[in-house]
TORKOLDO-488041 format. One line per 2 residues: for each residue x, y, z of C-alpha. Coordinates in Angstrom, 3 decimals. Each point is the difference from the previous one (the first is absolute). Example, Ala and Ser with C-alpha at 12.3 -4.5 7.8 and 13.67 -1.06 7.14 Angstrom:
12.300 -4.500 7.800 ~ 1.370 3.440 -0.660
// end
This chain:
-43.337 164.975 -40.941 ~ 1.787 2.275 -2.419
-1.346 3.055 1.859 ~ 2.229 -0.106 3.062
2.097 3.089 0.558 ~ 3.629 0.227 1.062
1.140 -3.413 -1.236 ~ 3.470 -0.983 1.176
2.173 -1.714 -2.583 ~ 2.792 -2.410 0.825
3.585 1.121 0.315 ~ 2.103 -0.180 -3.123
3.258 -1.817 -0.381 ~ -0.408 -2.783 2.555
-1.238 -3.554 -0.080 ~ -3.681 -0.329 0.815
-0.527 -2.747 2.597 ~ -3.142 -1.303 1.684
-0.304 -1.470 3.478 ~ -3.547 -1.354 -0.259
-2.278 -1.204 -2.817 ~ -2.585 2.702 0.708
2.445 2.687 -1.163 ~ 0.532 -1.597 -3.457
-1.955 0.352 -3.241 ~ 0.948 -2.152 -2.980
-1.398 1.440 -3.221 ~ 0.476 -1.282 -3.546
-0.441 2.338 -2.972 ~ -1.792 -1.612 -2.923
-0.754 1.334 -3.464 ~ 0.801 -0.277 -3.672
3.366 1.007 -1.404 ~ 0.261 3.780 -0.248
-2.716 0.718 2.570 ~ 2.527 1.793 2.215
0.599 -2.421 2.882 ~ 3.727 0.660 0.311
-0.483 3.757 -0.300 ~ -2.657 -0.171 2.722
2.306 -1.964 2.320 ~ 2.691 2.628 -0.432
-2.520 2.784 0.641 ~ -1.158 -1.702 3.212
3.624 -0.431 1.111 ~ 0.611 3.699 -0.601
-3.089 1.032 1.964 ~ 0.959 -2.326 2.858
3.423 1.658 0.172 ~ 1.907 -3.096 -1.078
1.605 1.712 -2.996 ~ 1.418 3.434 -0.582
-1.581 0.560 -3.417 ~ -2.327 -1.931 -2.247
1.199 -3.547 -0.394 ~ 3.371 0.459 1.726
1.389 -1.302 3.234 ~ 2.554 2.012 1.884
3.008 -1.420 -1.809 ~ -1.571 0.741 -3.376
-1.380 -3.441 -0.917 ~ -3.586 -0.677 -1.057
-2.383 -1.751 2.397 ~ -1.546 -2.208 -2.688
0.989 -1.344 -3.434 ~ 3.642 0.117 1.042
1.055 -3.149 -1.861 ~ 2.115 0.607 -3.118
-2.387 -2.110 -2.081 ~ -2.895 2.196 1.116
1.935 3.082 -1.058 ~ 0.717 -1.479 -3.421
-3.525 -1.276 -0.586 ~ -1.680 3.071 1.512
-2.462 -2.087 2.016 ~ -0.250 -1.992 3.215
0.979 -3.650 -0.349 ~ 0.164 -1.028 3.654
-1.685 0.468 3.359 ~ 1.442 2.936 1.952
-0.497 0.794 3.683 ~ 0.047 3.626 1.153
-0.641 0.436 3.748 ~ -1.129 3.399 1.294
-1.345 1.277 3.309 ~ -3.138 2.077 0.545
-1.610 0.939 3.313 ~ 2.129 -2.603 1.785
-1.085 -2.777 -2.369 ~ 2.464 -1.880 -2.175
-1.417 -0.319 -3.526 ~ 1.590 -2.645 -2.229
-0.775 1.089 -3.550 ~ 0.345 -2.928 -2.419
0.361 1.266 -3.559 ~ -0.839 -2.676 -2.577
0.596 -0.113 -3.767 ~ -3.096 0.646 -2.072
1.067 -1.933 -3.077 ~ -1.636 -3.439 -0.259
3.313 -1.835 -0.449 ~ 0.936 0.808 3.602
-3.210 -1.169 1.647 ~ 2.128 -2.246 2.230
1.382 3.129 1.681 ~ -3.582 1.226 0.449
-0.973 -3.308 1.628 ~ 2.919 0.340 2.404
-1.115 3.540 0.862 ~ -3.560 -1.167 0.668
1.346 -2.741 2.267 ~ 2.046 2.461 2.051
-2.731 2.653 0.268 ~ -3.096 0.441 2.140
-1.709 2.531 -2.290 ~ 0.222 1.231 -3.591
0.047 3.383 -1.685 ~ -1.312 -0.257 -3.558
1.678 2.731 -2.036 ~ -2.083 1.082 -3.002
1.047 2.534 -2.624 ~ -2.595 2.688 -0.766
1.188 -0.007 -3.605 ~ -0.040 -3.789 -0.540
-2.843 -1.331 2.129 ~ -0.287 -3.529 1.403
1.366 -2.884 -2.046 ~ -1.129 -3.623 0.079
3.015 -1.340 1.892 ~ -0.536 2.531 2.813
-3.615 -1.158 0.299 ~ 1.174 -3.591 0.279
2.379 0.869 2.848 ~ -2.837 1.857 1.729
-2.108 -3.162 -0.175 ~ 2.864 -2.033 1.464
0.266 2.433 2.920 ~ -3.777 -0.096 0.451
0.062 -3.805 0.146 ~ 2.252 0.108 3.069
-1.585 3.105 1.526 ~ 3.069 2.222 -0.290
-0.776 3.664 0.829 ~ 0.436 2.310 -2.970
-0.006 3.671 -0.936 ~ 0.287 1.719 -3.372
2.372 2.833 -0.895 ~ -0.579 2.006 -3.179
3.219 1.378 -1.526 ~ 0.965 2.032 -3.073
-2.503 2.733 0.821 ~ 2.240 2.380 -1.932
-1.001 -1.673 -3.291 ~ -1.938 2.264 -2.346
-3.125 -2.150 0.013 ~ 0.234 -1.213 3.598
-3.379 -0.015 1.739 ~ 0.013 -1.144 3.633
-3.772 -0.236 0.289 ~ -0.251 -2.095 -3.174
2.881 -2.187 1.160 ~ -1.781 -0.578 3.305
-3.058 -1.182 -1.932 ~ 2.174 -2.341 -2.088
1.583 -1.437 3.166 ~ -3.421 -0.565 1.578
-1.079 -1.835 -3.147 ~ 3.197 -2.067 -0.198
0.492 -0.777 3.690 ~ -3.470 0.374 1.540
-1.900 -2.713 -1.846 ~ -1.632 -1.196 3.233
-0.535 3.436 1.523 ~ 0.868 3.166 -1.985
-0.638 2.095 3.147 ~ 2.992 -1.717 1.624
2.355 1.751 -2.459 ~ -0.228 3.722 0.717
2.383 2.987 0.179 ~ 1.077 1.521 3.326
1.117 3.253 -1.672 ~ -0.785 2.016 -3.088
2.728 1.851 -1.907 ~ 0.347 3.787 0.033
1.078 1.543 -3.299 ~ 2.219 3.036 -0.414
-0.242 2.703 -2.660 ~ -0.683 -1.239 -3.503
3.024 -0.146 -2.280 ~ -0.026 1.315 -3.594
-0.613 -3.543 -1.271 ~ -3.199 -0.144 2.066
1.396 -2.433 2.605 ~ -0.404 0.986 3.638
2.644 -1.731 2.165 ~ -0.941 -1.691 3.269
1.511 2.036 2.839 ~ -1.765 -1.413 3.035
-2.705 -2.203 1.482 ~ -3.181 0.529 1.948
-0.845 -2.509 2.706 ~ -3.536 -1.324 -0.350
-0.312 -0.892 3.691 ~ 1.809 2.918 1.638
-1.057 2.512 -2.687 ~ 3.493 1.518 0.142
2.239 1.164 -2.814 ~ 3.526 -1.398 -0.368
2.083 2.232 -2.234 ~ 3.232 -1.420 -1.496
0.719 2.860 -2.396 ~ 2.958 1.233 2.087
1.659 -3.446 0.141 ~ -1.163 -0.670 3.557
-3.486 -0.841 1.228 ~ -1.973 2.844 1.561
-3.529 -0.433 1.272 ~ -2.738 2.603 0.115
-3.758 0.376 0.117 ~ -1.855 -0.095 -3.366
-1.989 2.917 -1.281 ~ -3.769 -0.131 0.076
-0.045 -0.351 -3.793 ~ 2.094 -3.205 0.215
-2.085 -1.992 2.481 ~ -2.931 -0.592 -2.381
2.464 -1.522 -2.480 ~ 0.740 -2.867 2.373
-3.424 -0.496 1.595 ~ -1.142 -2.861 -2.236
3.310 -1.864 0.206 ~ 0.165 0.578 3.763
-3.489 -1.357 0.624 ~ 0.705 -3.081 -2.094
3.263 -0.617 1.856 ~ -1.670 0.334 3.395
-2.746 -2.431 -1.010 ~ 2.616 -2.434 -1.314
1.938 0.166 3.283 ~ -3.108 -0.329 2.175
-1.161 -3.044 -1.966 ~ 3.227 -1.715 1.119
-0.307 1.160 3.630 ~ -0.289 -2.499 2.813
-2.600 2.341 1.554 ~ -3.193 -1.174 -1.709
-1.969 3.000 1.304 ~ 2.299 2.563 -1.583
-1.620 -0.103 -3.458 ~ -3.505 0.555 1.390
1.246 2.889 2.122 ~ 1.796 1.558 -2.968
-2.997 -0.330 -2.298 ~ -2.105 1.508 2.787
2.061 3.175 -0.205 ~ 2.537 -0.578 2.786
3.452 1.451 -0.665 ~ 2.594 -2.754 0.358
3.229 1.027 1.692 ~ 2.972 0.078 -2.395
2.115 -1.924 2.503 ~ -2.573 -2.812 -0.003
-0.005 -0.052 -3.812 ~ 3.803 -0.161 -0.169
0.098 -2.858 2.517 ~ -2.667 -1.946 -1.919
1.838 0.708 -3.260 ~ 3.296 -1.283 1.382
-1.656 -3.184 1.281 ~ -1.705 -0.618 -3.363
3.263 0.517 -1.900 ~ 1.875 -2.334 2.352
-2.682 -2.676 -0.405 ~ 0.190 0.242 -3.781
-3.637 1.053 -0.476 ~ 0.546 3.628 -1.060
2.508 1.178 -2.589 ~ 0.789 3.732 0.043
1.201 1.845 -3.086 ~ 2.729 2.629 0.417
2.069 2.203 -2.280 ~ 3.780 0.435 0.065
2.745 1.691 -1.989 ~ 3.783 0.273 0.447
1.548 3.121 1.466 ~ 1.171 2.649 -2.414
3.586 1.238 0.046 ~ 0.851 1.438 3.397
-3.261 -1.151 1.605 ~ -0.046 -2.008 3.216
-3.320 -1.730 -0.501 ~ -1.765 -1.404 -3.030
-3.721 0.484 -0.470 ~ -2.022 -2.418 2.112
3.007 -1.755 1.547 ~ -0.823 1.132 3.545
-3.574 -1.232 -0.400 ~ 1.230 -3.299 -1.363
2.453 -0.586 2.858 ~ -2.751 0.771 2.489
-2.294 -2.518 -1.703 ~ 2.724 -2.651 0.128
0.886 0.584 3.671 ~ -3.564 0.577 1.195
-2.126 -2.220 -2.207 ~ 2.099 -2.933 -1.167
0.219 -3.011 2.315 ~ 2.934 -0.920 2.176
1.718 -3.365 -0.519 ~ -1.932 -1.207 3.070
-3.162 0.081 -2.127 ~ 1.476 -1.965 -2.888
-0.855 -3.703 -0.352 ~ 3.174 -2.024 0.326
0.847 -2.543 -2.720 ~ -0.287 -3.628 1.004
2.975 -1.316 1.961 ~ 1.005 -3.656 0.364
2.874 -1.990 1.379 ~ 2.592 -1.264 -2.477
-1.852 -3.329 -0.256 ~ -3.299 1.728 -0.799
-1.830 0.058 3.347 ~ -2.076 3.199 0.532
1.385 2.432 2.552 ~ -2.217 2.593 1.675
1.725 3.277 0.823 ~ -1.208 3.190 1.620
-0.262 2.571 -2.833 ~ 2.914 2.397 -0.264
1.404 -0.611 3.476 ~ 3.474 1.576 0.446
0.654 -2.422 2.865 ~ -1.243 -3.085 -1.858
1.952 -2.615 -1.971 ~ 1.978 1.476 -2.866
-1.738 -0.287 -3.376 ~ 1.236 2.220 -2.831
-0.077 -0.258 -3.756 ~ 2.400 1.039 -2.736
-2.137 2.071 -2.382 ~ 2.827 1.079 -2.257
3.617 -0.976 -0.649 ~ 2.571 2.174 -1.719
3.755 0.088 -0.470 ~ 2.159 2.947 0.943
3.502 0.141 -1.534 ~ 1.482 1.077 3.351
-2.240 -1.656 2.608 ~ -0.944 -3.179 -1.875
-3.473 -1.503 0.293 ~ -2.561 2.235 1.729
-3.356 -1.419 1.127 ~ -3.027 2.228 0.569
-1.906 -1.635 2.854 ~ -3.480 0.469 1.457
-0.235 -1.135 3.614 ~ -3.382 -1.540 0.845
0.768 -1.191 3.539 ~ 2.783 0.521 2.517
2.878 2.445 -0.309 ~ 2.933 -0.339 -2.380
3.397 1.067 1.345 ~ 3.510 0.165 -1.476
2.566 -2.712 0.655 ~ -2.513 -2.705 0.961
-0.196 -3.352 -1.769 ~ -3.292 -0.763 -1.747
-1.409 -2.951 -1.895 ~ -0.579 0.619 -3.720
-2.725 -2.145 -1.586 ~ -0.789 -0.022 -3.698
-2.663 -2.422 -1.235 ~ -2.418 -0.265 -2.903
1.883 1.600 -2.913 ~ 1.951 -2.992 -1.281
-1.752 0.246 -3.367 ~ 1.653 3.399 -0.547
3.567 -1.007 0.675 ~ -0.184 0.609 3.763
0.968 -3.112 1.922 ~ -1.656 -0.552 3.376
2.426 0.944 2.738 ~ 0.211 0.233 3.783
3.164 1.627 1.316 ~ 1.131 2.085 2.940
1.542 3.386 -0.785 ~ 1.280 2.878 2.050
-1.764 3.327 -0.394 ~ 2.408 2.727 -1.020
-0.672 3.694 0.315 ~ -3.592 1.243 0.020
-0.747 3.169 -1.903 ~ -2.770 2.037 -1.488
0.441 0.972 -3.652 ~ -0.104 3.478 -1.411
1.000 0.072 -3.629 ~ 3.467 -1.540 -0.261
0.653 0.671 3.672 ~ -0.448 -2.593 2.728
-0.577 1.621 3.387 ~ 0.710 -2.304 2.975
-2.783 -0.885 2.444 ~ 0.254 -1.895 3.275
-3.038 -2.257 -0.487 ~ -3.117 -0.649 -2.069
-3.230 -0.676 1.895 ~ -2.983 -1.997 -1.181
-1.828 1.960 -2.681 ~ 3.064 1.903 -1.214
2.343 -0.462 -2.957 ~ 3.780 0.045 -0.113
2.910 -1.084 -2.172 ~ 2.279 -2.855 1.055
3.493 -0.233 -1.450 ~ 1.862 -3.143 -1.021
-2.653 -2.683 0.404 ~ 1.808 -2.103 -2.579
-2.559 -2.801 -0.280 ~ -3.234 1.954 0.469
-2.103 0.529 -3.124 ~ -3.134 1.998 -0.737
-2.949 -1.702 1.690 ~ 2.072 -1.706 2.720
-1.021 -0.017 3.660 ~ 2.311 1.119 2.817
-0.719 -1.448 3.440 ~ 1.774 -0.927 3.236
2.542 -2.775 -0.525 ~ -1.446 -1.991 2.921
-3.593 0.522 -1.207 ~ 0.090 -0.162 -3.829
-3.224 1.049 -1.730 ~ -1.241 0.448 -3.546
-2.363 2.606 -1.462 ~ -2.461 -0.802 -2.743
1.451 1.476 -3.231 ~ -1.829 2.722 -1.863
-1.355 -0.494 -3.499 ~ 2.604 0.600 -2.670
-0.845 0.413 -3.682 ~ 1.225 -2.732 -2.308
2.767 1.053 -2.406 ~ -1.243 -0.941 -3.465
2.459 1.650 -2.401 ~ 3.013 -2.243 -0.787
3.425 1.558 -0.496 ~ 2.589 -2.455 -1.300
3.543 1.139 0.714 ~ 3.566 -1.201 -0.363
3.305 1.324 1.279 ~ 1.671 2.476 -2.343
3.496 -1.356 0.659 ~ 1.859 -2.594 2.059
0.591 2.374 2.963 ~ -3.729 0.816 -0.050
-0.823 -3.697 -0.037 ~ 1.964 -0.489 3.216
-2.019 2.727 1.761 ~ -3.408 -0.658 -1.555
-1.406 -2.577 2.422 ~ 0.904 2.072 3.058
-1.425 3.174 -1.545 ~ -3.265 -1.722 -0.904
-0.297 -1.530 3.464 ~ 0.332 3.436 1.586
-2.482 1.470 -2.451 ~ -2.790 -2.482 0.782
0.782 0.210 3.722 ~ -0.817 3.707 -0.157
-3.073 -0.326 -2.194 ~ -2.356 -2.972 0.535
-2.077 1.089 -3.008 ~ 2.829 -1.318 -2.173
0.404 -3.708 -0.626 ~ 3.219 -1.620 -1.122
-0.265 -3.069 -2.227 ~ 2.763 -2.261 -1.225
-1.891 -1.703 -2.831 ~ 1.341 -3.529 -0.384
-1.673 -0.494 -3.391 ~ 1.139 3.157 -1.766
3.177 0.467 2.099 ~ -0.898 3.662 0.471
0.243 2.201 3.064 ~ -3.375 1.736 0.204
-0.858 2.910 2.276 ~ -3.779 0.320 0.253
-1.090 3.627 0.503 ~ -3.223 1.992 0.272
0.565 2.106 -3.114 ~ 2.537 1.696 -2.215
0.839 2.778 2.457 ~ 0.492 -2.592 2.741
2.341 -1.921 -2.303 ~ 1.940 3.168 -0.893
0.573 0.770 3.686 ~ 1.153 -3.567 0.629
2.561 0.202 -2.798 ~ 1.217 3.393 1.162
0.400 -1.222 3.582 ~ 1.952 -3.018 -1.192
2.321 2.312 -1.908 ~ 0.376 2.942 2.375
-0.377 -1.641 3.400 ~ 1.488 -3.445 -0.520
2.342 0.651 -2.928 ~ -1.558 -2.642 -2.259
-0.511 0.743 -3.697 ~ -2.565 -2.270 -1.665
-1.475 -0.387 -3.459 ~ -3.714 -0.510 -0.565
-0.740 -2.896 -2.359 ~ -3.295 -1.232 -1.496
-1.990 -2.016 2.503 ~ -0.624 -3.607 -0.994
-2.955 -2.124 1.046 ~ 0.463 -3.675 0.793
-0.951 -1.749 -3.237 ~ -0.235 -3.777 -0.380
-0.103 -2.573 -2.799 ~ -2.107 -3.119 -0.445
-0.788 -2.597 -2.637 ~ -3.148 0.598 -2.043
-0.367 -3.716 -0.923 ~ 1.522 -3.374 0.776
3.460 -0.663 -1.452 ~ 2.810 -2.522 0.172
3.752 0.417 0.123 ~ 3.141 -2.116 -0.053
3.136 1.049 1.768 ~ 3.226 -1.647 -1.183
3.255 0.877 1.688 ~ 2.737 -2.323 -1.288
3.643 1.074 -0.085 ~ 3.185 -2.026 -0.447
3.168 2.076 0.075 ~ 2.485 -2.379 1.431
-0.011 -1.132 3.586 ~ -3.269 0.063 1.921
-2.955 0.748 -2.346 ~ -3.541 1.276 0.566
-3.058 -2.006 -0.918 ~ -3.656 0.753 0.724
-3.173 -0.254 -2.068 ~ -3.507 0.732 1.200
-3.397 0.374 -1.577 ~ -2.670 2.198 1.546
-3.543 1.122 -0.610 ~ -1.154 3.492 1.007
-3.655 0.990 0.439 ~ -1.552 3.230 1.261
-1.641 0.207 3.425 ~ -2.463 2.490 1.546
1.402 3.351 1.149 ~ 1.836 -0.084 3.293
1.058 -3.649 -0.291 ~ 3.707 0.706 -0.337
2.259 -2.787 -1.329 ~ -1.107 -3.586 0.536
2.460 -2.829 -0.730 ~ -1.232 -3.568 -0.539
2.116 -3.146 -0.380 ~ -1.442 -2.636 -2.364
3.206 -1.780 -0.920 ~ -0.342 -3.776 -0.187
2.605 -2.711 -0.150 ~ 2.798 2.105 1.445
0.685 1.861 -3.279 ~ 1.093 2.883 2.183
1.660 -1.246 3.200 ~ -1.847 1.053 3.155
2.921 2.087 1.286 ~ -0.132 2.234 -3.128
-3.739 0.736 -0.055 ~ 0.423 2.859 2.561
2.797 1.278 -2.254 ~ -2.377 0.230 -2.968
-2.524 1.850 2.188 ~ 2.699 2.386 1.196
1.039 0.770 -3.578 ~ -3.609 0.526 -1.059
-0.700 2.363 2.884 ~ 3.238 1.933 -0.597
-0.912 0.501 -3.657 ~ -3.584 0.941 0.943
1.323 2.730 2.288 ~ 2.012 1.429 -2.926
-2.937 -0.237 -2.436 ~ -0.342 -1.741 -3.339
-1.027 2.801 -2.375 ~ 0.421 3.593 1.174
2.077 -0.549 3.098 ~ -2.838 0.076 2.546
-0.622 -2.797 2.536 ~ -2.074 -2.920 -1.279
-2.996 -0.845 2.190 ~ -3.208 -2.022 0.092
1.164 -3.118 -1.861 ~ 0.281 -3.691 0.783
3.255 -1.575 -1.189 ~ -0.160 -3.768 -0.289
3.183 -2.049 -0.387 ~ -0.916 -2.891 -2.318
3.225 -1.662 -1.078 ~ 3.737 0.363 -0.364
3.364 -1.696 -0.222 ~ 3.041 -0.153 2.218
3.595 -1.252 -0.190 ~ 1.513 -2.079 2.737
3.164 2.140 0.093 ~ -0.665 3.385 -1.661
-3.419 0.865 1.474 ~ 0.028 2.476 2.879
-2.134 2.418 1.955 ~ 1.281 2.971 -2.056
-0.622 -1.812 -3.295 ~ -3.645 -0.739 0.822
-0.541 3.561 1.252 ~ 1.198 1.241 -3.384
-2.160 -2.541 -1.841 ~ -3.080 1.066 1.961
0.578 3.648 -0.910 ~ 0.552 -0.886 -3.687
-3.202 -2.059 -0.075 ~ -2.048 2.893 1.341
1.496 2.388 -2.554 ~ -0.735 -2.416 -2.847
-3.597 -0.428 1.165 ~ -0.445 3.762 -0.094
1.563 0.410 -3.431 ~ -2.979 -1.286 -2.006
-2.932 1.164 2.104 ~ -1.659 3.336 0.745
1.206 1.580 3.217 ~ -2.324 2.382 1.775
1.425 3.077 1.727 ~ -1.776 0.416 3.337
-0.424 3.381 1.639 ~ -0.961 0.785 3.612
-3.523 1.303 0.479 ~ -0.887 2.184 2.976
-3.319 0.403 1.714 ~ -0.457 3.761 0.219
-2.476 1.812 2.257 ~ -0.543 3.695 -0.715
-1.906 2.232 2.425 ~ -1.085 3.016 -2.010
-2.520 2.811 0.149 ~ -3.191 -0.654 -1.942
0.873 2.796 -2.434 ~ 3.045 -1.897 -1.241
-1.326 -3.586 -0.080 ~ -0.599 0.009 -3.762
3.461 1.363 -0.757 ~ 1.662 -2.550 2.304
-1.868 -2.964 -1.506 ~ 0.789 1.161 -3.533
3.674 0.394 0.919 ~ 0.142 -3.486 1.533
-1.517 -1.487 -3.158 ~ 2.667 1.782 -2.040
2.608 -1.795 2.120 ~ -1.411 -3.410 -1.018
-1.828 -0.112 3.322 ~ -3.161 -1.944 0.771
-2.382 1.838 2.320 ~ -1.402 -2.524 2.498
-2.550 2.270 1.612 ~ -0.728 3.227 1.843
-1.223 0.698 3.506 ~ -1.467 3.204 1.384
1.701 1.268 3.163 ~ -0.515 2.890 2.396
0.919 3.566 -0.860 ~ -1.080 -0.075 -3.642
2.682 -2.499 -1.022 ~ 0.020 -3.232 -1.947
2.286 -3.006 0.372 ~ 0.982 -1.345 -3.407
1.504 -3.496 -0.089 ~ 1.878 -1.225 -3.048
2.696 -2.396 -1.153 ~ 2.786 1.689 -1.928
3.328 -1.307 -1.372 ~ 2.813 1.328 2.188
1.983 1.119 -3.028 ~ -2.779 2.544 -0.662
-0.093 1.574 3.464 ~ 3.630 0.820 0.681
-0.823 3.729 0.091 ~ -3.610 -0.309 1.104
0.732 1.799 3.282 ~ 0.918 3.105 -2.017
-2.628 -0.366 -2.715 ~ -2.903 -0.567 2.406
0.917 3.098 1.986 ~ -0.129 2.065 -3.178
-3.222 -1.649 -1.162 ~ -1.848 0.614 3.277
1.648 3.312 0.982 ~ 1.597 -1.693 2.987
-3.246 -1.307 1.511 ~ 0.258 -3.735 -0.823
1.917 -2.754 1.743 ~ 0.766 -3.503 -1.091
1.436 -3.227 1.298 ~ 1.357 -2.970 -1.868
0.840 -3.607 0.714 ~ 1.363 -2.770 -2.136
-2.729 -2.271 -1.380 ~ 1.695 -2.416 -2.416
2.006 -0.351 -3.211 ~ -1.903 -0.426 -3.250
0.926 -0.142 -3.717 ~ 0.963 3.290 -1.576
-1.733 0.924 -3.290 ~ 2.237 -0.971 -2.963
0.477 3.555 -1.258 ~ 0.995 1.209 3.483
2.311 -2.976 0.488 ~ 1.701 0.731 -3.315
0.520 3.631 1.009 ~ 1.542 -1.059 3.302
2.346 -2.440 -1.740 ~ 1.168 2.732 -2.371
0.603 2.380 2.890 ~ 2.055 -2.663 1.774
2.089 -0.581 -3.120 ~ 0.629 3.729 -0.462
0.960 0.377 3.661 ~ 2.486 -2.851 -0.222
// end
């Protein structure tokens, strides 16, 4: 692995297709923003012969970060697929954004992949969010390897970075995180920095020189072998400890020389099983170079050590009505089961769905069943429809290269699936199936928007529907209480991308307005009111009088209406009219314009006229009575309170609890969890946590997560209520 000579790259300029699962490797690149994932993908594409110079396909486009928004923001904001071919193996490289706001794209990449490359910058180290993703991969046994980039940085130290990675990723077994190569440094520059010009293989003990722009191997000098002896012995022991041959360690410790071929085979098996995690180094090609440092070694690791789709556990599959369905893993001849892992819109092609096939073979022009279940809470209605597959293609930058089929284990793009959304299952129309959805992060940052103009208003609903269809980490809310359209996002950058896509892709200009929480009103004490609606203006008059008593009820009781009229003072046919008027006025509010809740309204008495009384008159009288009752009594403003659970590293627990207290929160308790983290539970007014998704990320350096759920409404402190009332008056 990594030491094989005469590697044969794939041919450039043609679509890369696979005819069997064993010839596919699906690899997701993971790492913090700025670690160099996209640059590494482009370097691998160049080495594999898929591009004609760094980052360019043959018609001049880039292979990754080709979206206009990515160009403007200078960072990845979406999952990109770059397929290359190496030694007859198709490698689907899935480049994911590193910024936390786009973790939904990362989740999609993890779903589509069978192994992960963790890209770590030698100048920045390992951040907390990368560690958390590593733990997620470990929980499901996903094979992983580590690539150290930015070796050109002045203070870059590969050996120190390897130690940091072992500490960060090898908590259970530090000897499972070891380098396969050590860097070779060229002549020292005037600033004292010696650039990395090559690698030395610890197993093969060969030199791989990249200084000319193309890898050349040679034998090391006698003075170089002692430099790698300690690292080589540790690597061999680490590999042997994972060997299925239990006698190998005893033989090695007894002085027997283990064949390099045996070590490579054991290494590849350990990597594929997810029990050994090699560390490699890589750098992009310099101008005019054909191969970037370490890219050949990395491609050989991927094709030789990472598992095939046949070795990947298949997600649970059921029938549409929920009955479990057992399928042979990754069988190209089995029933069709594929999943939409990403949806995008192309101005010329329309909707394009990136699909991972888990069973069967997907072909153009066939009709499939599209099933989407389980995301109704995010604006995605459950649906089961039949659609015809359009053209199949494999993406390469902005290009779409046609392919004739997509076998189980492979990925392809499907054009014009008009109803399919991210997370949907594609299956045979006569055998519809459903895949268990993957975990999606909850969007917790509200973005209240309104159309900028009347033409925008006409296009807004369609634009928003397309937006949430593409991105299931967004949730669309039409708040009936505040009458706001709210787009729930993962963070500010996520929200910025959503607004830009609405504008540039769907032609909808929107304005962002302050987000409102659903406030309520209630009576602080018992009160009475008299509603008198008497009008005589010639012709048919209006006559209705009613007397009511209003008393507060426990939270969550709503509006309770009680009839205690005696003697027919209010005719029976008009009592529902009084209730209707009371409820209509309660919905409008009696003090600050918020709905009135948690009161009992008792109709005690009233008067009617044999001719002038009517349903409308008693509705008006009921509303007037409620307003009069509220005029001389204290009205509480109720605010929604959320139950918040924060999972945070122990180092930040104190800061998080102090911050929650500053938001008028009540900490309910803490609970120690695995991995040096604490779960903090608290109740916090929702008006105080509108931007908590952003603030918590800053407070914990991106390592904390939180969830929230509505608990109840409770009275707002008088000084806060007064401030809210003033803000409402200024806004109006």
